[in-house]
C-alpha positions in Angstrom: 17.6 46.0 24.0 16.7 42.8 22.4 17.4 39.1 22.6 16.3 36.1 20.6 15.9 32.3 20.7 14.3 29.4 18.9 11.3 27.3 20.1 10.5 24.2 18.1 11.5 25.9 14.8 9.7 29.2 15.5 11.9 32.2 16.0 11.0 34.7 18.7 12.6 38.0 19.8 12.0 40.5 22.5 12.5 44.0 21.2 11.6 47.1 23.3 9.4 45.0 25.6 7.5 43.5 22.7 7.5 39.8 21.9 7.9 39.2 18.2 7.3 35.8 16.5 8.6 34.6 13.2 9.1 31.3 11.6 12.0 29.4 10.3 12.4 29.0 6.5 11.5 25.3 6.8 8.3 26.2 8.7 7.3 28.8 6.1 7.9 26.3 3.4 5.8 23.7 5.2 2.9 26.2 5.7 3.1 27.1 2.0 3.1 23.5 0.9 0.0 22.8 3.0 -1.8 25.8 1.5 -0.9 24.7 -2.0 -2.0 21.1 -1.3 -5.4 22.4 -0.1 -5.8 24.5 -3.2 -4.8 21.6 -5.4 -7.2 19.1 -3.8 -10.0 21.6 -4.2 -9.2 22.1 -7.9 -8.8 18.3 -8.5 -12.4 17.8 -7.2 -13.9 19.8 -10.1 -15.7 17.8 -12.9 -14.4 18.0 -16.4 -14.2 16.2 -19.8 -11.1 15.3 -21.8 -10.5 13.8 -25.2 -6.9 13.1 -26.1 -6.1 11.6 -29.5 -2.4 11.0 -30.1 -1.8 14.0 -27.8 1.8 14.5 -26.6 2.3 14.1 -22.8 3.5 17.7 -22.6 0.3 18.9 -24.2 -1.8 16.7 -21.8 0.0 18.4 -18.9 -0.9 21.8 -20.3 -4.5 20.8 -20.7 -4.7 19.8 -17.1 -2.9 23.0 -16.0 -5.6 25.0 -17.8 -8.4 23.1 -16.1 -6.8 23.2 -12.7 -5.7 26.8 -12.8 -2.4 25.5 -11.3 1.1 24.7 -12.7 1.5 21.2 -14.0 5.1 20.2 -14.5 6.7 17.1 -16.0 9.5 15.6 -13.9 11.7 15.0 -17.0 14.6 13.5 -15.1 12.4 10.8 -13.5 10.5 10.2 -16.7 13.7 9.8 -18.7 14.8 7.1 -16.2 11.9 5.0 -17.3 12.0 5.8 -21.0 9.1 8.2 -21.2 9.5 11.4 -23.2 7.5 14.6 -23.3 6.1 13.7 -26.7 4.8 10.2 -25.7 1.3 10.0 -27.3 -1.8 9.8 -25.1 -5.1 8.3 -26.2 -7.9 8.8 -23.7 -11.5 10.0 -23.7 -13.1 10.8 -20.3 -16.4 12.3 -19.4 -18.1 13.5 -16.2 -15.2 12.7 -13.9 -13.3 14.8 -11.4 -9.9 16.2 -12.5 -8.4 13.9 -9.9 -9.8 10.8 -11.5 -9.0 12.0 -15.0 -5.4 12.6 -14.1 -5.1 9.3 -12.3 -6.6 7.4 -15.2 -4.4 9.2 -17.8 -1.2 8.6 -15.9 -2.0 5.0 -15.1 -1.6 3.9 -18.7 2.1 5.0 -18.4 2.6 3.8 -14.9 3.0 7.3 -13.7 1.6 9.3 -10.8 1.6 12.9 -9.5 2.7 14.7 -6.4 2.5 18.3 -5.1 5.9 19.8 -5.0 7.2 23.4 -4.7 3.9 25.0 -5.8 3.1 22.7 -8.7 1.4 19.5 -9.6 4.3 17.3 -10.7 3.9 14.3 -13.0 6.5 11.7 -12.0 7.2 8.1 -11.4 5.9 6.1 -8.4 9.5 5.5 -7.4 10.2 9.2 -7.3 6.9 9.9 -5.5 7.9 7.5 -2.8 10.9 9.7 -1.9 8.7 12.7 -1.2 6.1 11.5 1.2 3.6 13.8 3.0 3.0 13.5 6.7 -0.6 14.1 8.0 -2.3 13.8 11.3 -5.7 12.1 11.6 -7.9 12.3 14.7 -9.1 8.8 15.4 -10.1 9.1 19.1 -13.8 8.3 18.4 -13.0 5.3 16.2 -10.4 3.9 18.6 -12.9 4.1 21.5 -15.8 2.6 19.5 -13.5 -0.2 18.2 -12.7 -1.0 21.9 -16.5 -1.1 22.5 -16.6 1.7 25.1 -17.2 5.0 23.3 -18.6 7.6 25.6 -17.5 11.2 24.8 -18.1 12.1 28.5 -15.7 9.4 29.9 -12.0 10.2 29.7 -10.4 7.0 31.0 -11.4 4.4 28.5 -9.5 1.7 26.6 -8.4 2.4 23.0 -8.0 0.0 20.1 -5.6 1.8 17.7 -4.1 -1.4 16.5 -7.2 -2.6 14.7 -7.6 0.7 12.9 -3.9 0.6 11.7 -4.4 -3.0 10.6 -7.5 -2.2 8.6 -5.7 0.7 6.8 -2.4 -1.0 6.1 -4.0 -4.3 4.9 -6.6 -2.5 2.7 -4.9 0.6 1.3 -1.7 0.2 -0.8 -0.7 -2.9 1.3 2.8 -3.1 -0.3 3.7 0.5 0.5 4.1 0.3 4.3 7.4 0.1 6.2 6.6 -3.2 7.9 6.7 -4.9 4.5 9.6 -2.9 3.1 7.7 0.0 1.7 8.4 3.7 2.4 5.2 4.6 4.2 4.7 4.7 8.0 1.8 4.9 10.4 1.9 5.5 14.1 -0.1 6.9 17.0 0.6 10.1 18.9 -1.8 10.7 21.7 -5.2 10.1 20.0 -4.0 11.1 16.6 -2.8 8.8 13.8 0.4 10.0 12.2 0.8 8.9 8.6 3.6 9.5 6.1 2.5 8.5 2.7 1.9 9.7 -0.9 -0.9 12.1 -1.7 -2.8 9.3 -3.4 -2.7 7.1 -0.3 -3.7 9.9 2.0 -6.8 10.5 -0.2 -7.8 6.9 0.3 -7.2 7.0 4.0 -9.4 10.0 4.3 -12.2 8.2 2.5 -11.8 5.1 4.6 -11.9 7.0 7.9 -15.0 8.9 6.8 -16.7 5.6 5.8 -15.7 4.0 9.1 -17.2 6.8 11.1 -20.4 6.6 9.1 -20.6 2.8 9.5 -20.0 3.1 13.3 -22.7 5.8 13.6 -25.1 3.4 11.8 -24.2 0.5 14.1 -24.7 2.7 17.2 -28.4 3.1 16.1 -29.1 -0.6 15.9 -32.2 -1.8 17.7 -31.9 -5.5 18.8 -34.6 -7.7 17.4 -35.3 -5.6 14.3 -34.7 -7.2 10.9 -31.1 -6.7 9.8 -30.3 -4.2 7.1 -27.9 -4.9 4.3 -26.0 -1.7 3.7 -22.4 -0.8 2.9 -20.2 2.2 2.6 -17.6 2.6 -0.1 -14.3 4.3 0.6 -14.6 5.9 -2.8 -18.1 7.4 -2.2 -19.4 9.7 -4.8 -22.7 10.3 -6.7 -21.0 9.0 -9.9 -19.7 5.8 -8.2 -23.2 5.1 -6.8 -24.7 5.7 -10.2 -22.4 3.2 -11.8 -23.0 0.5 -9.2 -26.7 1.0 -9.5 -26.6 0.7 -13.3 -24.9 -2.7 -13.0 -28.3 -4.1 -11.8 -30.3 -2.5 -14.7 -31.4 -4.5 -17.7 -29.2 -3.9 -20.8 -29.3 -5.1 -24.4 -26.0 -6.3 -25.8 -25.6 -6.5 -29.6 -21.9 -6.5 -30.6 -20.7 -8.0 -33.9 -17.1 -7.7 -34.9 -16.9 -4.7 -32.6 -13.6 -3.4 -31.4 -13.1 -3.2 -27.7 -12.5 0.6 -27.9 -15.7 1.1 -29.8 -17.6 -1.0 -27.2 -16.2 1.1 -24.4 -17.2 4.3 -26.2 -20.7 2.9 -27.0 -21.2 1.9 -23.3 -20.0 5.4 -22.2 -22.5 7.1 -24.5 -25.5 4.9 -23.5 -24.8 4.9 -19.8 -23.6 8.5 -19.4 -20.6 7.7 -17.2 -17.0 7.1 -18.0 -15.9 3.6 -19.3 -12.2 3.1 -19.4 -9.8 0.5 -20.8 -6.9 -0.4 -18.6 -4.6 -0.5 -21.7 -1.4 -1.4 -19.8 -2.9 -4.5 -18.2 -4.7 -5.6 -21.4 -1.4 -5.3 -23.4 0.3 -7.5 -20.8 -1.9 -10.4 -21.9 -1.8 -9.6 -25.6 -5.1 -7.7 -25.9 -5.3 -4.2 -27.4 -8.1 -1.7 -27.9 -8.8 -3.0 -31.5 -9.5 -6.6 -30.4 -12.8 -7.6 -32.0 -15.7 -9.0 -29.9 -19.0 -10.8 -30.8 -21.7 -10.9 -28.1 -25.5 -10.7 -28.2 -27.8 -10.9 -25.2 -31.1 -9.5 -24.2 -32.9 -9.4 -20.8 -29.6 -9.5 -18.9 -28.4 -7.1 -16.3 -25.5 -4.9 -17.3 -23.2 -6.4 -14.7 -23.9 -10.0 -15.8 -23.6 -9.2 -19.5 -20.2 -7.5 -18.9 -19.0 -10.6 -17.0 -20.1 -12.9 -19.9 -18.7 -10.9 -22.8 -15.5 -9.9 -21.0 -15.0 -13.4 -19.8 -14.6 -14.5 -23.4 -11.2 -12.6 -23.3 -10.4 -13.6 -19.7 -11.1 -10.0 -18.7 -13.3 -8.4 -16.0 -14.3 -5.0 -14.7 -14.2 -2.9 -11.5 -15.5 0.5 -10.4 -12.9 3.1 -9.5 -12.0 6.8 -10.1 -15.7 7.4 -11.0 -15.4 5.0 -13.9 -16.2 1.5 -15.0 -12.8 0.1 -15.8 -12.2 -2.9 -18.0 -9.1 -4.8 -16.9 -7.5 -8.2 -16.3 -8.4 -10.5 -13.4 -4.8 -10.3 -12.1 -4.8 -6.5 -12.0 -8.1 -6.4 -10.2 -7.1 -9.0 -7.7 -3.7 -7.6 -6.8 -3.9 -3.9 -7.4 -7.5 -2.7 -7.4 -9.3 -4.5 -4.5 -12.5 -2.7 -3.6 -12.8 -1.6 0.0 -16.3 -1.6 1.4 -17.4 -1.2 5.1 -20.4 -3.1 6.4 -22.1 -2.2 9.7 -23.2 -5.6 11.0 -24.2 -5.0 14.6 -27.9 -5.6 13.7 -27.0 -8.9 12.1 -25.0 -10.1 15.1 -27.9 -9.1 17.4 -30.4 -10.9 15.3 -28.7 -14.2 14.9 -26.7 -14.2 18.2 -28.1 -17.7 19.2 -26.6 -19.4 16.2 -23.8 -17.0 15.3 -22.3 -15.5 18.5 -19.8 -12.7 17.9 -18.1 -11.0 15.0 -15.3 -13.6 14.7 -17.8 -16.3 14.0 -19.5 -14.1 11.3 -16.1 -13.4 9.6 -15.4 -17.2 9.7 -18.7 -17.9 8.0 -18.1 -15.3 5.3 -14.5 -16.3 4.5 -15.3 -20.0 4.5 -18.4 -19.8 2.2 -17.6 -16.9 -0.1 -14.5 -17.1 -2.4 -12.6 -19.0 0.3 -9.3 -18.9 -1.8 -9.4 -15.2 -2.2 
């Protein structure tokens, strides 16, 4: 004799005194999607090199598929809607970056993105990606307790401050993508877990931010009042390559460009610095600058960062560090789309100057008043 029922999507049956569990089709599909996402994330973390010269988008997809060991599919319907075909030419040279960064940089020039769907990495439009959000759970118990100022793992009844964590994430990561401002993404709290529905790309940034927040809080917990303050920060995009680029910006560099095209300068810098230097072609084209624009600039005894600011400033351009690359772009693009997120543990600073600067609110007021107040 047997009977059956359904518990929260899981099918169970009693047959000859044995309890047999199964899963609904939807549950099996979800489990399969999670397994594929884990495989894809691991593959995307691998380092690689690419050089595409007038390479068709379809061939670029095949090159990434070969490196990833996973299917890479073009969402032809979505691409057709924005006028992009499979033979759209790609020009991009990248060195010593993860496959994730390489794919993001390649697709950015076409204003495209990627999602994991039905066992494949699918190249599609941001609009289509927004219709296929991924829901993930993040344990934020420790952060919420520490933000409330009462973290003690042995105490159960303590106040939590989830709102501050949500505010930090939604104001710093893809701020236009959340439902409270008309976007598709959502974020809420269930018990001590944060429930987020967002794109894979945003989830990756959230994971990096939570890791950095935990590291920063751990550092603040070790503060000894009265000791000289330390100036340290944690990037949400922390990697050995990113740290190498940021360190190189303070090194002395010799600039000697005469009638040099912007693309040649980027390639020269890439060869001499041994990290990826990328042109944000789409943003540059928006202000009438292409990769063949010629530049004259000579300077010795100047740091790399200052030299870049001077010579790029002649074209009203600037740079930022992202996707394991130094990216040359416009001020507008950097200001509105590529804000750098860094986390600073400042407990030691507050302790040291508490007589003249009591509390974190006063510290934030001093910073926002004196440093780039209009930003």
